[in-house]
C-alpha positions as CSV (number, residue, x, y, z in Angstrom):
1,M,-4.8,-18.1,15.5
2,T,-4.8,-17.3,11.8
3,L,-4.1,-13.8,10.5
4,K,-7.7,-13.7,9.2
5,S,-8.9,-14.1,12.7
6,E,-6.6,-11.3,13.9
7,L,-8.6,-9.0,11.6
8,S,-11.8,-9.9,13.3
9,N,-11.6,-6.9,15.5
10,V,-12.3,-4.5,12.6
11,S,-15.7,-3.0,12.1
12,R,-18.4,-4.9,10.3
13,E,-18.3,-2.4,7.5
14,T,-14.6,-2.7,7.0
15,M,-14.7,-6.5,7.1
16,E,-17.5,-6.4,4.5
17,R,-15.3,-4.3,2.2
18,L,-12.4,-6.6,2.7
19,R,-14.5,-9.7,1.8
20,L,-15.8,-7.9,-1.2
21,L,-12.2,-7.2,-2.2
22,E,-11.4,-10.9,-1.9
23,D,-14.3,-11.7,-4.2
24,L,-13.3,-9.1,-6.7
25,V,-9.7,-10.2,-6.9
26,A,-10.8,-13.9,-7.4
27,K,-13.2,-12.8,-10.1
28,W,-10.7,-10.6,-12.0
29,T,-7.5,-12.6,-11.5
30,P,-8.1,-15.3,-14.3
31,R,-8.4,-12.4,-16.8
32,I,-5.5,-10.1,-15.7
33,N,-3.4,-12.1,-13.3
34,L,-3.7,-9.8,-10.2
35,I,-2.2,-12.4,-7.9
36,S,-0.6,-15.8,-8.6
37,K,-2.5,-19.0,-8.6
38,R,-0.5,-20.1,-5.6
39,D,-1.7,-17.1,-3.6
40,R,-5.4,-17.5,-4.3
41,A,-5.9,-19.9,-1.4
42,T,-3.9,-17.8,1.0
43,I,-5.1,-14.3,-0.1
44,W,-6.0,-13.3,3.5
45,D,-2.5,-14.0,4.9
46,R,-0.5,-13.2,1.8
47,H,-2.2,-10.1,0.7
48,I,-5.0,-8.7,2.9
49,A,-3.4,-9.1,6.3
50,D,0.0,-8.1,4.9
51,S,-1.6,-4.9,3.6
52,A,-3.7,-4.3,6.7
53,Q,-0.6,-4.1,8.9
54,I,0.5,-1.1,6.8
55,W,-2.6,0.8,7.9
56,Q,-1.5,0.3,11.5
57,F,1.5,2.5,10.9
58,S,-0.5,5.4,9.6
59,P,0.2,8.7,11.2
60,E,-2.8,10.2,13.2
61,K,-5.5,11.2,10.7
62,P,-3.5,12.0,7.5
63,E,-5.3,14.0,4.9
64,T,-3.7,12.6,1.8
65,W,-2.3,9.1,1.0
66,A,-0.7,7.9,-2.2
67,D,-0.2,4.2,-3.0
68,F,2.2,3.5,-5.9
69,G,2.1,0.4,-8.1
70,S,-1.3,-0.5,-6.7
71,G,-1.9,-3.5,-9.1
72,G,-4.3,-5.9,-7.5
73,G,-5.2,-3.4,-4.8
74,F,-2.6,-4.3,-2.2
75,P,-2.2,-2.3,-0.1
76,G,-4.2,0.6,-1.7
77,L,-7.7,-0.9,-1.6
78,V,-7.1,-2.3,1.9
79,I,-6.1,1.1,3.0
80,G,-9.3,2.5,1.4
81,A,-11.4,-0.1,3.3
82,Y,-10.0,0.9,6.6
83,A,-10.1,4.6,5.9
84,A,-13.8,4.5,4.9
85,D,-14.6,3.7,8.5
86,E,-11.7,5.2,10.5
87,N,-10.7,8.3,8.5
88,P,-13.4,8.9,5.9
89,R,-12.0,12.3,4.9
90,L,-8.7,10.8,3.7
91,Q,-7.9,11.6,0.1
92,L,-6.5,8.4,-1.3
93,T,-4.8,8.1,-4.7
94,L,-3.8,4.9,-6.3
95,V,-1.3,5.0,-9.1
96,E,-1.1,2.1,-11.5
97,S,0.4,2.3,-15.0
98,D,-1.2,-1.0,-16.3
99,Q,-4.5,0.1,-17.9
100,R,-6.2,-3.3,-17.2
101,K,-5.2,-3.3,-13.5
102,A,-6.3,0.4,-13.3
103,A,-9.7,-0.7,-14.7
104,F,-9.9,-3.3,-12.0
105,L,-9.0,-0.7,-9.3
106,R,-11.7,1.7,-10.5
107,Q,-14.3,-1.1,-10.5
108,A,-13.3,-2.1,-7.0
109,V,-13.4,1.5,-5.7
110,R,-17.0,1.8,-6.9
111,E,-18.2,-1.6,-5.5
112,M,-16.4,-1.2,-2.2
113,D,-17.7,2.4,-1.9
114,I,-14.4,4.0,-0.9
115,R,-13.2,7.5,-1.4
116,C,-10.3,7.2,-3.9
117,Q,-9.0,8.3,-7.2
118,V,-7.1,6.0,-9.6
119,L,-4.5,7.4,-11.9
120,A,-3.5,5.1,-14.8
121,K,-0.1,6.7,-15.3
122,R,3.6,6.1,-14.7
123,I,4.6,7.5,-11.3
124,E,7.0,9.9,-12.9
125,D,4.3,11.3,-15.1
126,V,1.9,12.2,-12.3
127,Q,1.8,15.8,-11.1
128,P,3.2,16.1,-7.5
129,L,0.6,14.8,-5.1
130,A,1.8,16.5,-1.9
131,A,0.9,13.3,0.1
132,D,1.1,12.9,3.9
133,V,1.7,9.2,3.5
134,I,3.1,7.2,0.6
135,S,3.0,3.4,0.5
136,A,4.2,0.8,-2.1
137,R,4.4,-2.9,-1.9
138,A,6.8,-5.0,-4.0
139,L,7.3,-2.1,-6.4
140,A,10.9,-0.9,-6.4
141,S,14.2,-0.7,-4.5
142,L,14.3,1.6,-1.5
143,P,16.4,4.3,-3.3
144,K,13.8,4.5,-6.0
145,L,11.0,4.7,-3.5
146,L,12.8,7.6,-1.7
147,E,13.0,9.3,-5.1
148,Y,9.2,8.9,-5.4
149,L,8.7,10.1,-1.9
150,Q,10.7,13.3,-2.5
151,L,8.7,13.9,-5.7
152,H,5.2,13.3,-4.3
153,G,5.4,13.7,-0.6
154,K,5.1,16.8,1.6
155,E,8.1,17.8,3.6
156,S,6.6,15.9,6.6
157,C,5.6,12.8,4.5
158,V,6.0,9.4,5.9
159,G,6.8,6.4,3.6
160,I,5.5,3.0,4.7
161,F,7.2,0.3,2.7
162,P,7.1,-3.5,3.3
163,K,10.5,-5.0,2.5
164,G,11.8,-8.6,2.5
165,R,15.0,-10.2,3.7
166,R,17.2,-7.6,2.0
167,S,15.7,-4.7,3.9
168,N,18.9,-3.9,5.7
169,E,20.9,-4.0,2.5
170,E,18.4,-1.7,0.8
171,I,18.6,0.8,3.7
172,E,22.4,0.9,3.4
173,E,22.2,1.3,-0.3
174,A,19.7,4.2,0.0
175,R,22.0,5.9,2.5
176,R,24.6,6.5,-0.2
177,D,22.3,9.1,-1.8
178,Y,19.8,10.1,0.9
179,R,19.6,11.1,4.6
180,F,16.5,9.8,6.3
181,K,15.0,8.5,9.5
182,V,13.9,4.9,9.4
183,T,12.1,2.5,11.8
184,A,11.9,-1.2,10.9
185,T,9.2,-3.3,12.5
186,P,9.0,-7.1,11.9
187,S,6.2,-8.1,9.6
188,I,3.4,-10.2,11.1
189,T,3.1,-12.2,7.8
190,D,6.7,-13.0,7.1
191,E,9.4,-13.6,9.7
192,E,12.1,-12.5,7.2
193,A,10.3,-9.2,6.3
194,A,9.9,-5.8,7.9
195,I,7.7,-2.7,7.5
196,L,9.9,0.3,7.0
197,Q,8.7,3.7,8.2
198,I,10.7,6.4,6.4
199,S,10.7,10.1,7.2
200,E,12.8,13.3,7.0
201,V,14.2,12.4,3.6
202,A,16.8,14.6,2.1
203,R,19.5,14.2,-0.6
204,A,22.9,13.3,0.9
């Protein structure tokens, strides 16, 4: 069974949004390099399914979600596609400092008809977002992500961060400066990767 077929249990509306995202990424990538040439043929496994699994770790009906370094829309636009059907009141914010990628994100938000704001700023320059959930994919080391979580998350905020083979090393590195609760779940798209759920973050 392919990962694409594993997504077949989503609603028709969600699947239509995900297919539209696939088309938009293919259309924009030659101009602004949203994903690599190698990944174009495997976009469902490499990017869409990889992002969709992040949604599965969402707390029950969060009100605010911030995605940092949203780039080509992964996972942010995928989160938006799911939320439009399953949690339509979610306030989703995508933060992307690259102006061209931010333009793509805004266009995708309009065409996918999802509830979302796009901020074309550096994360450090954004006013605190008080998010219930913060996600980021292939953006920064875990210590840096925890810094962002403390800046932009509520006290009860949950961070959902996919990490590769160095996930355990990054956890140990982060523990030098932070106390936190972490649950690591194996990724369905990469046997060497894990999805980290981080909560109760405080400076050590």
